[in-house]
DSSP file (Angstrom, degrees, kcal/mol; ACC not computed):
  #  RESIDUE AA STRUCTURE BP1 BP2  ACC     N-H-->O    O-->H-N    N-H-->O    O-->H-N    TCO  KAPPA ALPHA  PHI   PSI    X-CA   Y-CA   Z-CA
    1    1 A M              0   0    0      0, 0.0     2,-0.4     0, 0.0    59,-0.0   0.000 360.0 360.0 360.0 132.3   49.0  -49.3   18.6
    2    2 A S        -     0   0    0      1,-0.0     2,-0.5    59,-0.0     0, 0.0  -0.700 360.0-146.4 -83.4 128.7   49.3  -49.3   22.3
    3    3 A R        -     0   0    0     -2,-0.4    58,-0.2    58,-0.1    57,-0.1  -0.827  14.0-126.5 -99.1 133.3   46.2  -47.8   24.0
    4    4 A L  E     -a   61   0A   0     56,-0.7    58,-2.9    -2,-0.5     2,-0.3  -0.599  25.1-125.7 -78.7 132.8   46.7  -45.9   27.3
    5    5 A P  E     -a   62   0A   0      0, 0.0     2,-0.4     0, 0.0    58,-0.2  -0.578  23.5-172.6 -82.1 141.5   44.5  -47.1   30.2
    6    6 A V  E     -a   63   0A   0     56,-2.9    58,-3.1    -2,-0.3     2,-0.4  -1.000  10.2-153.1-129.7 130.6   42.3  -44.7   32.1
    7    7 A Y  E     -aB  64  19A   0     12,-3.0    12,-3.1    -2,-0.4     2,-0.5  -0.873   2.1-157.9-109.9 136.8   40.5  -45.9   35.3
    8    8 A I  E     -aB  65  18A   0     56,-1.9    58,-3.5    -2,-0.4     2,-0.5  -0.962   6.9-165.3-117.0 123.1   37.2  -44.5   36.6
    9    9 A Y  E     -aB  66  17A   0      8,-3.0     8,-2.1    -2,-0.5    59,-0.2  -0.922  18.8-128.2-109.9 126.8   36.4  -45.0   40.3
   10   10 A E        -     0   0    0     56,-0.8    59,-0.9    -2,-0.5     2,-0.3  -0.376  30.6-178.9 -66.8 150.2   32.8  -44.4   41.5
   11   11 A H        -     0   0    0      4,-0.3     2,-0.2     2,-0.2    57,-0.0  -0.989  32.3-103.5-149.6 147.4   32.5  -42.0   44.5
   12   12 A T  S    S+     0   0    0     -2,-0.3     3,-0.3     2,-0.1     2,-0.3  -0.502  87.2  29.0 -71.3 143.3   29.6  -40.8   46.5
   13   13 A G  S    S-     0   0    0     -2,-0.2    -2,-0.2     1,-0.2    33,-0.0  -0.729 114.4 -40.2 108.3-158.9   28.6  -37.3   45.6
   14   14 A R  S    S+     0   0    0     -2,-0.3    32,-3.2    31,-0.1    33,-0.3   0.489 110.5  66.2 -89.4  -4.7   28.8  -35.3   42.5
   15   15 A H  E     - C   0  45A   0     -3,-0.3     2,-0.3    30,-0.3    -4,-0.3  -0.806  56.6-155.4-122.4 158.2   32.2  -36.4   41.3
   16   16 A V  E     - C   0  44A   0     28,-2.6    28,-2.4    -2,-0.3     2,-0.6  -0.924  25.8-120.3-123.0 154.8   34.0  -39.4   40.0
   17   17 A L  E     -BC   9  43A   0     -8,-2.1    -8,-3.0    -2,-0.3     2,-0.5  -0.849  24.2-167.3 -98.8 125.0   37.7  -40.0   40.2
   18   18 A V  E     -BC   8  42A   0     24,-2.9    24,-2.6    -2,-0.6     2,-0.4  -0.958   6.2-169.8-114.6 122.0   39.5  -40.5   36.8
   19   19 A C  E     +B    7   0A   0    -12,-3.1   -12,-3.0    -2,-0.5    22,-0.1  -0.919  35.7  74.8-116.6 136.6   43.1  -41.9   37.0
   20   20 A G  S    S-     0   0    0     -2,-0.4     2,-2.1   -14,-0.2     3,-0.2  -0.837  90.6 -54.2 149.8 176.0   45.5  -42.1   34.1
   21   21 A P  S    S+     0   0    0      0, 0.0     4,-0.1     0, 0.0    -2,-0.1  -0.452  85.7 118.5 -81.1  70.2   47.8  -40.0   31.9
   22   22 A I     >  +     0   0    0     -2,-2.1     4,-2.9    -4,-0.1     5,-0.2   0.269  27.6 108.4-121.8  11.7   45.2  -37.5   30.9
   23   23 A R  H  > S+     0   0    0      1,-0.2     4,-2.0    -3,-0.2     5,-0.1   0.949  88.8  39.9 -56.3 -52.3   46.3  -34.1   32.1
   24   24 A D  H  > S+     0   0    0      1,-0.2     4,-2.7     2,-0.2    -1,-0.2   0.864 114.3  54.6 -66.4 -35.2   47.2  -32.8   28.7
   25   25 A W  H  > S+     0   0    0      2,-0.2     4,-2.1     1,-0.2    -1,-0.2   0.921 108.1  48.8 -63.6 -44.5   44.2  -34.4   27.2
   26   26 A L  H  X>S+     0   0    0     -4,-2.9     5,-2.2     1,-0.2     4,-0.6   0.914 113.1  47.9 -60.9 -43.1   41.9  -32.6   29.7
   27   27 A R  H ><5S+     0   0    0     -4,-2.0     3,-0.9    -5,-0.2    -2,-0.2   0.928 111.0  49.9 -64.6 -46.0   43.6  -29.3   29.0
   28   28 A R  H 3<5S+     0   0    0     -4,-2.7    -1,-0.2     1,-0.2    -2,-0.2   0.865 114.9  44.2 -60.6 -37.1   43.4  -29.7   25.2
   29   29 A N  H 3<5S-     0   0    0     -4,-2.1    -1,-0.2    -5,-0.2    -2,-0.2   0.438 108.5-122.7 -91.8   0.5   39.7  -30.5   25.3
   30   30 A G  T <<5 +     0   0    0     -3,-0.9    -3,-0.2    -4,-0.6    -4,-0.1   0.835  53.3 158.3  66.4  33.7   38.8  -27.8   27.8
   31   31 A I      < -     0   0    0     -5,-2.2     2,-0.3    -6,-0.2    -1,-0.2  -0.812  40.0-129.6 -94.2 119.7   37.3  -30.2   30.4
   32   32 A P        +     0   0    0      0, 0.0    13,-0.4     0, 0.0     2,-0.3  -0.500  41.2 157.2 -70.6 131.2   37.3  -28.8   33.9
   33   33 A A        -     0   0    0     -2,-0.3     2,-0.5    11,-0.1    11,-0.2  -0.985  36.2-132.7-150.9 154.2   38.8  -31.1   36.5
   34   34 A T  E     -D   43   0A   0      9,-1.9     9,-3.3    -2,-0.3     2,-0.2  -0.954  25.2-128.8-114.0 126.4   40.4  -30.8   39.9
   35   35 A R  E     -D   42   0A   0     -2,-0.5     2,-0.6     7,-0.2     7,-0.2  -0.523  15.7-160.4 -74.6 135.3   43.6  -32.7   40.5
   36   36 A S  E  >> -D   41   0A   0      5,-2.9     5,-1.7    -2,-0.2     4,-1.1  -0.927   9.8-177.1-117.7 104.6   43.8  -34.9   43.6
   37   37 A A  T  45S+     0   0    0     -2,-0.6    -1,-0.1     2,-0.2     5,-0.0   0.861  84.9  52.8 -68.6 -35.0   47.4  -35.6   44.7
   38   38 A V  T  45S+     0   0    0      1,-0.2    -1,-0.2     2,-0.1    -2,-0.0   0.927 118.5  34.3 -66.4 -45.4   46.2  -37.9   47.5
   39   39 A E  T  45S-     0   0    0      2,-0.1    -1,-0.2     0, 0.0    -2,-0.2   0.556 104.7-130.4 -86.3  -9.1   44.1  -40.0   45.2
   40   40 A R  T  <5S+     0   0    0     -4,-1.1     2,-0.3     1,-0.2   -20,-0.2   0.949  73.0  72.0  57.2  54.3   46.4  -39.7   42.2
   41   41 A G  E   <S- D   0  36A   0     -5,-1.7    -5,-2.9   -22,-0.1     2,-0.4  -0.893  82.4 -80.2-167.0-163.7   43.7  -38.7   39.8
   42   42 A W  E     -CD  18  35A   0    -24,-2.6   -24,-2.9    -2,-0.3     2,-0.6  -0.973  27.4-136.7-124.4 131.9   41.3  -36.1   38.6
   43   43 A W  E     +CD  17  34A   0     -9,-3.3    -9,-1.9    -2,-0.4     2,-0.4  -0.790  30.1 178.1 -87.3 124.4   37.9  -35.3   40.1
   44   44 A I  E     -C   16   0A   0    -28,-2.4   -28,-2.6    -2,-0.6   -11,-0.1  -0.978  35.0-100.0-129.8 141.0   35.3  -34.8   37.3
   45   45 A R  E >   -C   15   0A   0    -13,-0.4     3,-1.4    -2,-0.4     4,-0.4  -0.308  27.1-128.3 -62.7 139.7   31.6  -34.0   37.6
   46   46 A R  G >  S+     0   0    0    -32,-3.2     3,-1.3     1,-0.3     4,-0.4   0.804 105.1  64.3 -58.9 -32.9   29.4  -37.1   37.2
   47   47 A E  G 3  S+     0   0    0    -33,-0.3     4,-0.3     1,-0.3    -1,-0.3   0.786 103.1  48.8 -64.5 -25.8   27.2  -35.3   34.6
   48   48 A R  G <> S+     0   0    0     -3,-1.4     4,-2.5     1,-0.2    -1,-0.3   0.505  85.6  94.2 -89.1  -5.2   30.2  -35.1   32.2
   49   49 A L  H <> S+     0   0    0     -3,-1.3     4,-2.8    -4,-0.4     5,-0.2   0.885  80.7  50.0 -61.9 -45.6   31.2  -38.8   32.6
   50   50 A A  H  > S+     0   0    0     -4,-0.4     4,-2.1    -3,-0.2    -1,-0.2   0.926 115.5  43.3 -61.8 -45.2   29.4  -40.2   29.6
   51   51 A D  H  > S+     0   0    0     -4,-0.3     4,-2.4     2,-0.2    -1,-0.2   0.885 113.5  53.2 -66.6 -37.9   30.8  -37.6   27.2
   52   52 A L  H  X S+     0   0    0     -4,-2.5     4,-2.5     2,-0.2    -2,-0.2   0.934 109.9  46.8 -62.5 -47.3   34.2  -38.0   28.7
   53   53 A V  H  X S+     0   0    0     -4,-2.8     4,-2.3     1,-0.2     5,-0.2   0.921 112.5  49.9 -62.5 -45.1   34.3  -41.7   28.3
   54   54 A A  H  X S+     0   0    0     -4,-2.1     4,-2.0    -5,-0.2    -1,-0.2   0.923 113.4  45.3 -60.8 -45.1   33.1  -41.5   24.7
   55   55 A Q  H  X S+     0   0    0     -4,-2.4     4,-2.0     2,-0.2    -1,-0.2   0.879 110.9  53.3 -69.4 -37.6   35.7  -38.9   23.8
   56   56 A L  H  <>S+     0   0    0     -4,-2.5     5,-2.6    -5,-0.2    -1,-0.2   0.922 110.3  47.7 -61.3 -43.5   38.5  -40.8   25.5
   57   57 A E  H ><5S+     0   0    0     -4,-2.3     3,-1.1     1,-0.2    -2,-0.2   0.882 110.5  51.4 -66.8 -37.6   37.7  -44.0   23.6
   58   58 A I  H 3<5S+     0   0    0     -4,-2.0    -1,-0.2     1,-0.2    -2,-0.2   0.886 108.3  53.0 -63.0 -38.4   37.6  -42.1   20.3
   59   59 A D  T 3<5S-     0   0    0     -4,-2.0    -1,-0.2    -5,-0.1    -2,-0.2   0.366 128.1 -95.0 -83.7   5.5   41.0  -40.6   21.0
   60   60 A G  T < 5S+     0   0    0     -3,-1.1   -56,-0.7     1,-0.3     2,-0.3   0.621  78.4 133.2  98.7  14.1   42.5  -44.0   21.7
   61   61 A Y  E   < -a    4   0A   0     -5,-2.6     2,-0.6   -58,-0.2    -1,-0.3  -0.702  52.5-131.4 -93.9 149.9   42.3  -44.5   25.4
   62   62 A T  E     -a    5   0A   0    -58,-2.9   -56,-2.9    -2,-0.3     2,-0.5  -0.913  23.1-153.6 -98.2 118.0   41.1  -47.7   27.1
   63   63 A V  E     -a    6   0A   0     -2,-0.6   -56,-0.2   -58,-0.2   -10,-0.0  -0.821  13.0-175.8 -98.8 125.6   38.6  -46.8   29.7
   64   64 A R  E     -a    7   0A   0    -58,-3.1   -56,-1.9    -2,-0.5     2,-0.2  -0.947  15.7-144.8-124.8 110.5   38.2  -49.3   32.6
   65   65 A P  E     -a    8   0A   0      0, 0.0     2,-0.2     0, 0.0   -56,-0.2  -0.500  22.0-173.2 -71.6 142.2   35.5  -48.7   35.3
   66   66 A R  E     -a    9   0A   0    -58,-3.5   -56,-0.8     1,-0.2     3,-0.1  -0.745  24.3 -95.5-125.9 174.4   36.5  -49.8   38.8
   67   67 A G        -     0   0    0     -2,-0.2   -57,-0.3     1,-0.2    -1,-0.2   0.047  65.2 -52.0 -77.2-168.2   34.7  -50.0   42.1
   68   68 A V              0   0    0    -59,-0.2    -1,-0.2     1,-0.1   -57,-0.2  -0.469 360.0 360.0 -70.7 137.7   34.7  -47.5   44.9
   69   69 A R              0   0    0    -59,-0.9    -1,-0.1    -2,-0.2   -58,-0.1   0.407 360.0 360.0-107.5 360.0   38.1  -46.3   45.9
């Protein structure tokens, strides 16, 4: 089975940038996120990050943390 990659970029402030094919996944799971066309990803609150990563891995995504973007 091919696992879809999702990249997480640290950012100063309350949000992290999550990049990858997760639009429908976010909608299905009711996770609030703001789309960033410039950064090509989704801004998600830092407090939700641990739960988000755990659920993504359970659902078959490969989560890869990256540096500051």
